[in-house]
Predicted model as a PDB file, atoms N, CA, C, CB and O in Angstrom, pLDDT in the B-factor column:
MODEL        1                                                                  
ATOM      1  N   UNK A   1      78.349   5.416  21.888  1.00 55.00           N  
ATOM      2  CA  UNK A   1      78.492   4.073  22.828  1.00 55.00           C  
ATOM      3  C   UNK A   1      78.042   4.302  24.219  1.00 55.00           C  
ATOM      4  CB  UNK A   1      80.031   3.549  22.944  1.00 55.00           C  
ATOM      5  O   UNK A   1      77.361   5.192  24.730  1.00 55.00           O  
ATOM      6  N   UNK A   2      78.643   3.197  24.703  1.00 59.00           N  
ATOM      7  CA  UNK A   2      77.728   3.096  25.817  1.00 59.00           C  
ATOM      8  C   UNK A   2      78.354   4.096  27.047  1.00 59.00           C  
ATOM      9  CB  UNK A   2      77.593   1.436  26.281  1.00 59.00           C  
ATOM     10  O   UNK A   2      79.562   4.246  27.231  1.00 59.00           O  
ATOM     11  N   UNK A   3      77.638   4.531  27.582  1.00 66.00           N  
ATOM     12  CA  UNK A   3      78.014   5.329  29.006  1.00 66.00           C  
ATOM     13  C   UNK A   3      79.447   4.791  29.613  1.00 66.00           C  
ATOM     14  CB  UNK A   3      76.724   5.018  30.271  1.00 66.00           C  
ATOM     15  O   UNK A   3      79.730   3.600  29.484  1.00 66.00           O  
ATOM     16  N   UNK A   4      80.132   5.489  30.123  1.00 74.00           N  
ATOM     17  CA  UNK A   4      81.409   4.805  30.957  1.00 74.00           C  
ATOM     18  C   UNK A   4      81.238   4.041  32.290  1.00 74.00           C  
ATOM     19  CB  UNK A   4      82.386   5.906  31.346  1.00 74.00           C  
ATOM     20  O   UNK A   4      82.142   3.409  32.837  1.00 74.00           O  
ATOM     21  N   UNK A   5      79.910   4.178  32.773  1.00 75.00           N  
ATOM     22  CA  UNK A   5      79.813   3.185  33.914  1.00 75.00           C  
ATOM     23  C   UNK A   5      79.165   1.664  33.438  1.00 75.00           C  
ATOM     24  CB  UNK A   5      78.821   3.901  35.109  1.00 75.00           C  
ATOM     25  O   UNK A   5      79.033   0.634  34.099  1.00 75.00           O  
ATOM     26  N   UNK A   6      78.737   2.035  31.674  1.00 74.00           N  
ATOM     27  CA  UNK A   6      78.309   0.707  31.194  1.00 74.00           C  
ATOM     28  C   UNK A   6      78.730  -0.321  31.852  1.00 74.00           C  
ATOM     29  CB  UNK A   6      78.635   0.462  29.983  1.00 74.00           C  
ATOM     30  O   UNK A   6      79.958  -0.396  31.815  1.00 74.00           O  
ATOM     31  N   UNK A   7      77.988  -1.542  32.720  1.00 78.00           N  
ATOM     32  CA  UNK A   7      78.837  -3.033  33.158  1.00 78.00           C  
ATOM     33  C   UNK A   7      78.489  -3.727  31.679  1.00 78.00           C  
ATOM     34  CB  UNK A   7      78.045  -4.149  34.853  1.00 78.00           C  
ATOM     35  O   UNK A   7      77.430  -3.724  31.052  1.00 78.00           O  
ATOM     36  N   UNK A   8      79.448  -4.169  31.442  1.00 77.00           N  
ATOM     37  CA  UNK A   8      79.455  -5.615  30.343  1.00 77.00           C  
ATOM     38  C   UNK A   8      79.093  -6.845  31.022  1.00 77.00           C  
ATOM     39  CB  UNK A   8      81.015  -6.001  29.662  1.00 77.00           C  
ATOM     40  O   UNK A   8      79.577  -7.220  32.091  1.00 77.00           O  
ATOM     41  N   UNK A   9      78.337  -7.366  30.434  1.00 78.00           N  
ATOM     42  CA  UNK A   9      78.002  -8.675  31.082  1.00 78.00           C  
ATOM     43  C   UNK A   9      79.182  -9.621  30.513  1.00 78.00           C  
ATOM     44  CB  UNK A   9      76.381  -9.243  30.673  1.00 78.00           C  
ATOM     45  O   UNK A   9      79.704  -9.330  29.436  1.00 78.00           O  
ATOM     46  N   UNK A  10      79.577 -10.698  31.207  1.00 84.00           N  
ATOM     47  CA  UNK A  10      80.646 -11.742  30.728  1.00 84.00           C  
ATOM     48  C   UNK A  10      80.050 -12.502  29.492  1.00 84.00           C  
ATOM     49  CB  UNK A  10      81.036 -12.861  31.959  1.00 84.00           C  
ATOM     50  O   UNK A  10      78.895 -12.612  29.079  1.00 84.00           O  
ATOM     51  N   UNK A  11      81.100 -12.924  29.107  1.00 80.00           N  
ATOM     52  CA  UNK A  11      80.532 -13.359  27.454  1.00 80.00           C  
ATOM     53  C   UNK A  11      79.750 -14.651  27.312  1.00 80.00           C  
ATOM     54  CB  UNK A  11      81.840 -13.614  26.361  1.00 80.00           C  
ATOM     55  O   UNK A  11      79.153 -15.071  26.321  1.00 80.00           O  
ATOM     56  N   UNK A  12      79.919 -15.351  28.870  1.00 85.00           N  
ATOM     57  CA  UNK A  12      79.331 -16.625  28.916  1.00 85.00           C  
ATOM     58  C   UNK A  12      77.870 -16.251  29.303  1.00 85.00           C  
ATOM     59  CB  UNK A  12      80.085 -17.645  29.946  1.00 85.00           C  
ATOM     60  O   UNK A  12      77.016 -17.136  29.243  1.00 85.00           O  
ATOM     61  N   UNK A  13      77.545 -15.045  29.681  1.00 83.00           N  
ATOM     62  CA  UNK A  13      75.929 -14.572  30.054  1.00 83.00           C  
ATOM     63  C   UNK A  13      75.446 -13.926  28.861  1.00 83.00           C  
ATOM     64  CB  UNK A  13      75.741 -13.423  31.387  1.00 83.00           C  
ATOM     65  O   UNK A  13      74.420 -13.266  29.027  1.00 83.00           O  
ATOM     66  N   UNK A  14      75.982 -13.954  27.576  1.00 82.00           N  
ATOM     67  CA  UNK A  14      75.337 -13.447  26.540  1.00 82.00           C  
ATOM     68  C   UNK A  14      75.261 -14.582  25.648  1.00 82.00           C  
ATOM     69  CB  UNK A  14      75.961 -12.257  25.986  1.00 82.00           C  
ATOM     70  O   UNK A  14      76.088 -15.493  25.617  1.00 82.00           O  
ATOM     71  N   UNK A  15      73.998 -14.464  24.760  1.00 84.00           N  
ATOM     72  CA  UNK A  15      73.831 -15.814  23.889  1.00 84.00           C  
ATOM     73  C   UNK A  15      74.622 -15.208  22.586  1.00 84.00           C  
ATOM     74  CB  UNK A  15      71.975 -16.380  23.535  1.00 84.00           C  
ATOM     75  O   UNK A  15      74.616 -14.063  22.133  1.00 84.00           O  
ATOM     76  N   UNK A  16      75.377 -16.516  22.100  1.00 85.00           N  
ATOM     77  CA  UNK A  16      75.890 -16.544  20.698  1.00 85.00           C  
ATOM     78  C   UNK A  16      74.640 -16.354  19.599  1.00 85.00           C  
ATOM     79  CB  UNK A  16      76.684 -18.011  20.459  1.00 85.00           C  
ATOM     80  O   UNK A  16      73.455 -16.685  19.631  1.00 85.00           O  
ATOM     81  N   UNK A  17      75.390 -15.731  18.708  1.00 83.00           N  
ATOM     82  CA  UNK A  17      74.882 -15.943  17.527  1.00 83.00           C  
ATOM     83  C   UNK A  17      73.981 -17.499  16.856  1.00 83.00           C  
ATOM     84  CB  UNK A  17      76.070 -15.644  16.870  1.00 83.00           C  
ATOM     85  O   UNK A  17      72.908 -17.678  16.281  1.00 83.00           O  
ATOM     86  N   UNK A  18      75.034 -18.330  17.288  1.00 83.00           N  
ATOM     87  CA  UNK A  18      74.230 -19.826  16.781  1.00 83.00           C  
ATOM     88  C   UNK A  18      73.292 -19.835  18.058  1.00 83.00           C  
ATOM     89  CB  UNK A  18      75.395 -21.546  16.617  1.00 83.00           C  
ATOM     90  O   UNK A  18      72.242 -20.372  17.705  1.00 83.00           O  
ATOM     91  N   UNK A  19      73.220 -19.451  19.450  1.00 88.00           N  
ATOM     92  CA  UNK A  19      72.235 -19.735  20.316  1.00 88.00           C  
ATOM     93  C   UNK A  19      70.859 -18.929  19.676  1.00 88.00           C  
ATOM     94  CB  UNK A  19      72.720 -19.271  21.843  1.00 88.00           C  
ATOM     95  O   UNK A  19      69.703 -19.342  19.765  1.00 88.00           O  
ATOM     96  N   UNK A  20      71.231 -17.881  19.123  1.00 83.00           N  
ATOM     97  CA  UNK A  20      70.193 -16.842  18.842  1.00 83.00           C  
ATOM     98  C   UNK A  20      69.490 -17.475  17.504  1.00 83.00           C  
ATOM     99  CB  UNK A  20      70.897 -15.216  18.599  1.00 83.00           C  
ATOM    100  O   UNK A  20      68.283 -17.292  17.348  1.00 83.00           O  
ATOM    101  N   UNK A  21      70.183 -18.159  16.617  1.00 81.00           N  
ATOM    102  CA  UNK A  21      69.356 -19.103  15.793  1.00 81.00           C  
ATOM    103  C   UNK A  21      68.908 -19.998  15.934  1.00 81.00           C  
ATOM    104  CB  UNK A  21      69.636 -19.438  15.064  1.00 81.00           C  
ATOM    105  O   UNK A  21      68.208 -20.458  15.033  1.00 81.00           O  
ATOM    106  N   UNK A  22      69.115 -20.775  17.290  1.00 84.00           N  
ATOM    107  CA  UNK A  22      68.526 -21.889  17.482  1.00 84.00           C  
ATOM    108  C   UNK A  22      67.206 -21.170  18.247  1.00 84.00           C  
ATOM    109  CB  UNK A  22      69.482 -23.025  18.281  1.00 84.00           C  
ATOM    110  O   UNK A  22      66.267 -21.950  18.092  1.00 84.00           O  
ATOM    111  N   UNK A  23      66.877 -20.289  18.817  1.00 86.00           N  
ATOM    112  CA  UNK A  23      66.007 -19.675  19.109  1.00 86.00           C  
ATOM    113  C   UNK A  23      64.809 -19.332  18.078  1.00 86.00           C  
ATOM    114  CB  UNK A  23      66.588 -18.786  19.578  1.00 86.00           C  
ATOM    115  O   UNK A  23      63.603 -19.567  18.147  1.00 86.00           O  
ATOM    116  N   UNK A  24      65.636 -18.655  17.047  1.00 81.00           N  
ATOM    117  CA  UNK A  24      64.596 -18.560  16.042  1.00 81.00           C  
ATOM    118  C   UNK A  24      64.109 -19.631  15.560  1.00 81.00           C  
ATOM    119  CB  UNK A  24      64.923 -17.920  15.054  1.00 81.00           C  
ATOM    120  O   UNK A  24      63.037 -19.542  14.961  1.00 81.00           O  
ATOM    121  N   UNK A  25      64.768 -20.943  15.693  1.00 82.00           N  
ATOM    122  CA  UNK A  25      64.426 -22.293  14.816  1.00 82.00           C  
ATOM    123  C   UNK A  25      63.303 -22.891  15.711  1.00 82.00           C  
ATOM    124  CB  UNK A  25      65.850 -23.489  14.599  1.00 82.00           C  
ATOM    125  O   UNK A  25      62.385 -23.554  15.227  1.00 82.00           O  
ATOM    126  N   UNK A  26      63.423 -22.614  17.098  1.00 87.00           N  
ATOM    127  CA  UNK A  26      62.290 -22.975  18.114  1.00 87.00           C  
ATOM    128  C   UNK A  26      61.191 -22.110  17.964  1.00 87.00           C  
ATOM    129  CB  UNK A  26      62.722 -22.898  19.574  1.00 87.00           C  
ATOM    130  O   UNK A  26      60.089 -22.624  17.776  1.00 87.00           O  
ATOM    131  N   UNK A  27      61.301 -20.855  18.016  1.00 86.00           N  
ATOM    132  CA  UNK A  27      59.837 -19.743  17.662  1.00 86.00           C  
ATOM    133  C   UNK A  27      59.319 -20.180  16.380  1.00 86.00           C  
ATOM    134  CB  UNK A  27      60.207 -17.888  17.446  1.00 86.00           C  
ATOM    135  O   UNK A  27      58.099 -20.075  16.249  1.00 86.00           O  
ATOM    136  N   UNK A  28      60.213 -20.813  15.065  1.00 83.00           N  
ATOM    137  CA  UNK A  28      59.649 -20.631  13.914  1.00 83.00           C  
ATOM    138  C   UNK A  28      58.579 -22.310  14.021  1.00 83.00           C  
ATOM    139  CB  UNK A  28      61.021 -20.373  12.537  1.00 83.00           C  
ATOM    140  O   UNK A  28      57.589 -22.397  13.295  1.00 83.00           O  
ATOM    141  N   UNK A  29      58.906 -23.341  14.856  1.00 86.00           N  
ATOM    142  CA  UNK A  29      58.599 -24.158  15.192  1.00 86.00           C  
ATOM    143  C   UNK A  29      57.299 -24.086  15.760  1.00 86.00           C  
ATOM    144  CB  UNK A  29      59.412 -24.508  15.707  1.00 86.00           C  
ATOM    145  O   UNK A  29      56.402 -24.873  15.460  1.00 86.00           O  
ATOM    146  N   UNK A  30      57.168 -23.063  16.658  1.00 91.00           N  
ATOM    147  CA  UNK A  30      55.853 -22.772  17.457  1.00 91.00           C  
ATOM    148  C   UNK A  30      55.183 -22.094  16.983  1.00 91.00           C  
ATOM    149  CB  UNK A  30      55.864 -22.299  18.572  1.00 91.00           C  
ATOM    150  O   UNK A  30      54.226 -21.619  17.595  1.00 91.00           O  
ATOM    151  N   UNK A  31      55.430 -21.828  15.813  1.00 89.00           N  
ATOM    152  CA  UNK A  31      54.414 -20.766  15.046  1.00 89.00           C  
ATOM    153  C   UNK A  31      54.782 -19.311  14.646  1.00 89.00           C  
ATOM    154  CB  UNK A  31      53.234 -20.548  15.915  1.00 89.00           C  
ATOM    155  O   UNK A  31      54.144 -18.831  13.709  1.00 89.00           O  
ATOM    156  N   UNK A  32      55.541 -18.706  15.121  1.00 88.00           N  
ATOM    157  CA  UNK A  32      56.021 -17.341  14.983  1.00 88.00           C  
ATOM    158  C   UNK A  32      56.731 -17.168  13.549  1.00 88.00           C  
ATOM    159  CB  UNK A  32      57.038 -17.003  16.197  1.00 88.00           C  
ATOM    160  O   UNK A  32      57.512 -17.999  13.086  1.00 88.00           O  
ATOM    161  N   UNK A  33      56.433 -16.230  13.046  1.00 83.00           N  
ATOM    162  CA  UNK A  33      56.526 -16.004  11.307  1.00 83.00           C  
ATOM    163  C   UNK A  33      57.259 -14.711  11.218  1.00 83.00           C  
ATOM    164  CB  UNK A  33      54.886 -15.838  10.394  1.00 83.00           C  
ATOM    165  O   UNK A  33      57.403 -14.312  10.063  1.00 83.00           O  
ATOM    166  N   UNK A  34      57.750 -13.968  12.145  1.00 81.00           N  
ATOM    167  CA  UNK A  34      58.441 -12.751  12.089  1.00 81.00           C  
ATOM    168  C   UNK A  34      58.980 -12.644  13.460  1.00 81.00           C  
ATOM    169  CB  UNK A  34      57.566 -11.550  11.656  1.00 81.00           C  
ATOM    170  O   UNK A  34      58.491 -12.913  14.557  1.00 81.00           O  
ATOM    171  N   UNK A  35      60.514 -12.015  12.964  1.00 78.00           N  
ATOM    172  CA  UNK A  35      61.899 -11.940  14.096  1.00 78.00           C  
ATOM    173  C   UNK A  35      62.400 -10.545  13.430  1.00 78.00           C  
ATOM    174  CB  UNK A  35      63.364 -13.519  13.994  1.00 78.00           C  
ATOM    175  O   UNK A  35      62.758 -10.379  12.263  1.00 78.00           O  
ATOM    176  N   UNK A  36      62.327  -9.534  14.532  1.00 79.00           N  
ATOM    177  CA  UNK A  36      62.569  -8.456  14.290  1.00 79.00           C  
ATOM    178  C   UNK A  36      63.768  -8.094  15.099  1.00 79.00           C  
ATOM    179  CB  UNK A  36      61.498  -7.757  14.417  1.00 79.00           C  
ATOM    180  O   UNK A  36      63.707  -8.447  16.277  1.00 79.00           O  
ATOM    181  N   UNK A  37      65.209  -7.252  14.590  1.00 76.00           N  
ATOM    182  CA  UNK A  37      65.938  -6.466  15.176  1.00 76.00           C  
ATOM    183  C   UNK A  37      65.909  -5.420  15.423  1.00 76.00           C  
ATOM    184  CB  UNK A  37      66.612  -6.470  14.917  1.00 76.00           C  
ATOM    185  O   UNK A  37      66.281  -4.618  14.567  1.00 76.00           O  
ATOM    186  N   UNK A  38      65.420  -4.923  16.798  1.00 77.00           N  
ATOM    187  CA  UNK A  38      65.174  -3.544  16.909  1.00 77.00           C  
ATOM    188  C   UNK A  38      66.166  -2.657  17.214  1.00 77.00           C  
ATOM    189  CB  UNK A  38      64.309  -3.348  17.732  1.00 77.00           C  
ATOM    190  O   UNK A  38      66.089  -1.444  17.018  1.00 77.00           O  
ATOM    191  N   UNK A  39      67.222  -3.312  17.754  1.00 72.00           N  
ATOM    192  CA  UNK A  39      68.852  -2.337  18.221  1.00 72.00           C  
ATOM    193  C   UNK A  39      68.780  -2.773  19.604  1.00 72.00           C  
ATOM    194  CB  UNK A  39      68.912  -0.212  18.112  1.00 72.00           C  
ATOM    195  O   UNK A  39      68.093  -3.757  19.876  1.00 72.00           O  
ATOM    196  N   UNK A  40      69.487  -2.077  20.607  1.00 73.00           N  
ATOM    197  CA  UNK A  40      69.975  -2.221  21.895  1.00 73.00           C  
ATOM    198  C   UNK A  40      71.140  -3.150  21.639  1.00 73.00           C  
ATOM    199  CB  UNK A  40      68.902  -2.749  22.931  1.00 73.00           C  
ATOM    200  O   UNK A  40      71.680  -3.323  20.547  1.00 73.00           O  
ATOM    201  N   UNK A  41      71.473  -3.750  22.834  1.00 72.00           N  
ATOM    202  CA  UNK A  41      72.983  -4.141  23.232  1.00 72.00           C  
ATOM    203  C   UNK A  41      73.319  -5.086  21.974  1.00 72.00           C  
ATOM    204  CB  UNK A  41      73.152  -5.039  24.894  1.00 72.00           C  
ATOM    205  O   UNK A  41      74.474  -5.011  21.553  1.00 72.00           O  
ATOM    206  N   UNK A  42      72.360  -6.039  21.276  1.00 69.00           N  
ATOM    207  CA  UNK A  42      73.198  -6.560  20.360  1.00 69.00           C  
ATOM    208  C   UNK A  42      73.954  -6.254  19.242  1.00 69.00           C  
ATOM    209  CB  UNK A  42      72.762  -7.163  20.066  1.00 69.00           C  
ATOM    210  O   UNK A  42      74.812  -6.962  18.714  1.00 69.00           O  
ATOM    211  N   UNK A  43      73.394  -4.615  18.763  1.00 74.00           N  
ATOM    212  CA  UNK A  43      73.995  -3.877  17.615  1.00 74.00           C  
ATOM    213  C   UNK A  43      75.389  -3.160  18.303  1.00 74.00           C  
ATOM    214  CB  UNK A  43      72.807  -2.672  16.939  1.00 74.00           C  
ATOM    215  O   UNK A  43      76.079  -2.340  17.697  1.00 74.00           O  
ATOM    216  N   UNK A  44      75.661  -3.640  19.700  1.00 77.00           N  
ATOM    217  CA  UNK A  44      77.207  -3.073  19.998  1.00 77.00           C  
ATOM    218  C   UNK A  44      78.180  -4.071  19.888  1.00 77.00           C  
ATOM    219  CB  UNK A  44      77.423  -2.479  21.447  1.00 77.00           C  
ATOM    220  O   UNK A  44      79.310  -3.901  20.346  1.00 77.00           O  
ATOM    221  N   UNK A  45      77.744  -5.384  19.161  1.00 78.00           N  
ATOM    222  CA  UNK A  45      78.946  -6.367  19.373  1.00 78.00           C  
ATOM    223  C   UNK A  45      79.659  -6.078  18.131  1.00 78.00           C  
ATOM    224  CB  UNK A  45      78.567  -8.042  19.554  1.00 78.00           C  
ATOM    225  O   UNK A  45      79.209  -5.377  17.224  1.00 78.00           O  
ATOM    226  N   UNK A  46      81.047  -6.785  18.144  1.00 80.00           N  
ATOM    227  CA  UNK A  46      81.985  -6.357  17.283  1.00 80.00           C  
ATOM    228  C   UNK A  46      81.488  -7.334  15.906  1.00 80.00           C  
ATOM    229  CB  UNK A  46      83.619  -6.587  17.949  1.00 80.00           C  
ATOM    230  O   UNK A  46      81.628  -6.963  14.741  1.00 80.00           O  
ATOM    231  N   UNK A  47      81.101  -8.181  16.176  1.00 83.00           N  
ATOM    232  CA  UNK A  47      80.865  -9.159  14.867  1.00 83.00           C  
ATOM    233  C   UNK A  47      79.298  -8.747  14.432  1.00 83.00           C  
ATOM    234  CB  UNK A  47      81.016 -11.073  15.308  1.00 83.00           C  
ATOM    235  O   UNK A  47      78.688  -9.638  13.841  1.00 83.00           O  
ATOM    236  N   UNK A  48      78.781  -7.836  14.600  1.00 82.00           N  
ATOM    237  CA  UNK A  48      77.632  -7.411  14.026  1.00 82.00           C  
ATOM    238  C   UNK A  48      77.224  -8.083  12.501  1.00 82.00           C  
ATOM    239  CB  UNK A  48      77.801  -5.923  13.974  1.00 82.00           C  
ATOM    240  O   UNK A  48      76.161  -8.619  12.186  1.00 82.00           O  
ATOM    241  N   UNK A  49      78.114  -7.921  11.898  1.00 83.00           N  
ATOM    242  CA  UNK A  49      77.757  -8.133  10.150  1.00 83.00           C  
ATOM    243  C   UNK A  49      77.064  -9.858  10.231  1.00 83.00           C  
ATOM    244  CB  UNK A  49      79.697  -8.044   8.841  1.00 83.00           C  
ATOM    245  O   UNK A  49      76.219 -10.378   9.502  1.00 83.00           O  
ATOM    246  N   UNK A  50      77.908 -10.495  11.565  1.00 82.00           N  
ATOM    247  CA  UNK A  50      77.362 -11.761  11.072  1.00 82.00           C  
ATOM    248  C   UNK A  50      75.397 -11.894  11.980  1.00 82.00           C  
ATOM    249  CB  UNK A  50      78.822 -13.261  11.710  1.00 82.00           C  
ATOM    250  O   UNK A  50      74.457 -12.608  11.629  1.00 82.00           O  
ATOM    251  N   UNK A  51      75.464 -11.029  12.985  1.00 79.00           N  
ATOM    252  CA  UNK A  51      74.436 -10.982  13.115  1.00 79.00           C  
ATOM    253  C   UNK A  51      73.197 -10.443  12.212  1.00 79.00           C  
ATOM    254  CB  UNK A  51      74.588 -10.613  13.966  1.00 79.00           C  
ATOM    255  O   UNK A  51      72.111 -11.023  12.193  1.00 79.00           O  
ATOM    256  N   UNK A  52      73.425  -9.499  11.613  1.00 77.00           N  
ATOM    257  CA  UNK A  52      72.732  -9.143  10.548  1.00 77.00           C  
ATOM    258  C   UNK A  52      72.505 -10.136   9.430  1.00 77.00           C  
ATOM    259  CB  UNK A  52      73.309  -8.092  10.100  1.00 77.00           C  
ATOM    260  O   UNK A  52      71.474 -10.145   8.758  1.00 77.00           O  
ATOM    261  N   UNK A  53      73.661 -11.093   9.238  1.00 78.00           N  
ATOM    262  CA  UNK A  53      73.292 -12.028   7.792  1.00 78.00           C  
ATOM    263  C   UNK A  53      72.811 -13.204   8.600  1.00 78.00           C  
ATOM    264  CB  UNK A  53      74.774 -12.502   6.544  1.00 78.00           C  
ATOM    265  O   UNK A  53      73.004 -14.328   8.136  1.00 78.00           O  
ATOM    266  N   UNK A  54      72.181 -13.059   9.804  1.00 74.00           N  
ATOM    267  CA  UNK A  54      71.644 -14.298  10.370  1.00 74.00           C  
ATOM    268  C   UNK A  54      70.057 -14.584   9.938  1.00 74.00           C  
ATOM    269  CB  UNK A  54      71.792 -14.188  11.982  1.00 74.00           C  
ATOM    270  O   UNK A  54      69.578 -15.711   9.818  1.00 74.00           O  
ATOM    271  N   UNK A  55      69.475 -13.567   9.770  1.00 64.00           N  
ATOM    272  CA  UNK A  55      67.972 -13.731   8.961  1.00 64.00           C  
ATOM    273  C   UNK A  55      67.534 -14.400   7.565  1.00 64.00           C  
ATOM    274  CB  UNK A  55      67.538 -12.446   8.711  1.00 64.00           C  
ATOM    275  O   UNK A  55      66.479 -14.930   7.215  1.00 64.00           O  
ATOM    276  N   UNK A  56      69.078 -14.110   6.730  1.00 63.00           N  
ATOM    277  CA  UNK A  56      68.939 -14.948   5.553  1.00 63.00           C  
ATOM    278  C   UNK A  56      69.334 -16.587   5.858  1.00 63.00           C  
ATOM    279  CB  UNK A  56      69.919 -14.291   4.395  1.00 63.00           C  
ATOM    280  O   UNK A  56      68.908 -17.479   5.124  1.00 63.00           O  
ATOM    281  N   UNK A  57      69.999 -16.793   6.759  1.00 58.00           N  
ATOM    282  CA  UNK A  57      70.032 -18.144   7.285  1.00 58.00           C  
ATOM    283  C   UNK A  57      68.831 -18.874   7.376  1.00 58.00           C  
ATOM    284  CB  UNK A  57      70.547 -18.146   8.493  1.00 58.00           C  
ATOM    285  O   UNK A  57      68.436 -19.728   6.582  1.00 58.00           O  
ATOM    286  N   UNK A  58      68.107 -18.351   8.725  1.00 58.00           N  
ATOM    287  CA  UNK A  58      67.051 -18.572   9.031  1.00 58.00           C  
ATOM    288  C   UNK A  58      65.679 -18.518   7.891  1.00 58.00           C  
ATOM    289  CB  UNK A  58      67.057 -17.780  10.032  1.00 58.00           C  
ATOM    290  O   UNK A  58      64.771 -19.333   8.052  1.00 58.00           O  
ATOM    291  N   UNK A  59      65.631 -17.789   7.067  1.00 61.00           N  
ATOM    292  CA  UNK A  59      64.421 -17.441   6.134  1.00 61.00           C  
ATOM    293  C   UNK A  59      64.348 -18.994   5.727  1.00 61.00           C  
ATOM    294  CB  UNK A  59      64.700 -16.158   4.714  1.00 61.00           C  
ATOM    295  O   UNK A  59      63.398 -19.642   6.167  1.00 61.00           O  
ATOM    296  N   UNK A  60      65.254 -19.593   4.950  1.00 57.00           N  
ATOM    297  CA  UNK A  60      65.397 -21.069   4.734  1.00 57.00           C  
ATOM    298  C   UNK A  60      64.787 -21.591   5.662  1.00 57.00           C  
ATOM    299  CB  UNK A  60      66.674 -21.625   4.677  1.00 57.00           C  
ATOM    300  O   UNK A  60      64.372 -22.613   5.117  1.00 57.00           O  
ATOM    301  N   UNK A  61      64.321 -21.627   7.007  1.00 55.00           N  
ATOM    302  CA  UNK A  61      63.704 -22.362   7.689  1.00 55.00           C  
ATOM    303  C   UNK A  61      62.078 -21.891   7.719  1.00 55.00           C  
ATOM    304  CB  UNK A  61      64.434 -22.400   8.925  1.00 55.00           C  
ATOM    305  O   UNK A  61      61.266 -22.654   8.239  1.00 55.00           O  
ATOM    306  N   UNK A  62      61.755 -20.948   7.296  1.00 59.00           N  
ATOM    307  CA  UNK A  62      60.302 -20.488   7.151  1.00 59.00           C  
ATOM    308  C   UNK A  62      60.088 -19.033   8.096  1.00 59.00           C  
ATOM    309  CB  UNK A  62      59.218 -21.831   7.732  1.00 59.00           C  
ATOM    310  O   UNK A  62      59.032 -18.414   7.967  1.00 59.00           O  
ATOM    311  N   UNK A  63      61.047 -18.590   8.950  1.00 55.00           N  
ATOM    312  CA  UNK A  63      61.041 -17.488   9.369  1.00 55.00           C  
ATOM    313  C   UNK A  63      61.041 -16.285   8.630  1.00 55.00           C  
ATOM    314  CB  UNK A  63      61.807 -17.511  10.011  1.00 55.00           C  
ATOM    315  O   UNK A  63      61.718 -16.355   7.604  1.00 55.00           O  
ATOM    316  N   UNK A  64      60.395 -15.020   8.873  1.00 56.00           N  
ATOM    317  CA  UNK A  64      60.662 -13.822   7.948  1.00 56.00           C  
ATOM    318  C   UNK A  64      61.105 -13.088   8.751  1.00 56.00           C  
ATOM    319  CB  UNK A  64      59.618 -13.175   7.183  1.00 56.00           C  
ATOM    320  O   UNK A  64      60.940 -13.228   9.963  1.00 56.00           O  
ATOM    321  N   UNK A  65      61.993 -11.824   8.003  1.00 52.00           N  
ATOM    322  CA  UNK A  65      62.253 -10.877   9.209  1.00 52.00           C  
ATOM    323  C   UNK A  65      62.058  -9.936   8.232  1.00 52.00           C  
ATOM    324  CB  UNK A  65      63.706 -10.859  10.173  1.00 52.00           C  
ATOM    325  O   UNK A  65      62.568  -9.861   7.115  1.00 52.00           O  
ATOM    326  N   UNK A  66      60.851  -8.858   9.060  1.00 49.00           N  
ATOM    327  CA  UNK A  66      60.725  -7.700   8.404  1.00 49.00           C  
ATOM    328  C   UNK A  66      61.438  -6.501   8.246  1.00 49.00           C  
ATOM    329  CB  UNK A  66      59.918  -7.406   8.685  1.00 49.00           C  
ATOM    330  O   UNK A  66      60.992  -5.608   7.524  1.00 49.00           O  
TER     331      UNK A  66                                                      
ENDMDL                                                                          
END                                                                             
């Protein structure tokens, strides 16, 4: 878990999963064909399972998630 001094960003300053999905759509339209979940702060979110499911929804749009 994060250090005690860690400053959490206000929820309004953090992308929602829907906003992340929209970005993947934009990147796919621009020719990006791979998106990776590599760790970091998104993995600290309570609703992590929704983030992990996001690639399945986006795969239909043509993006691949290695």
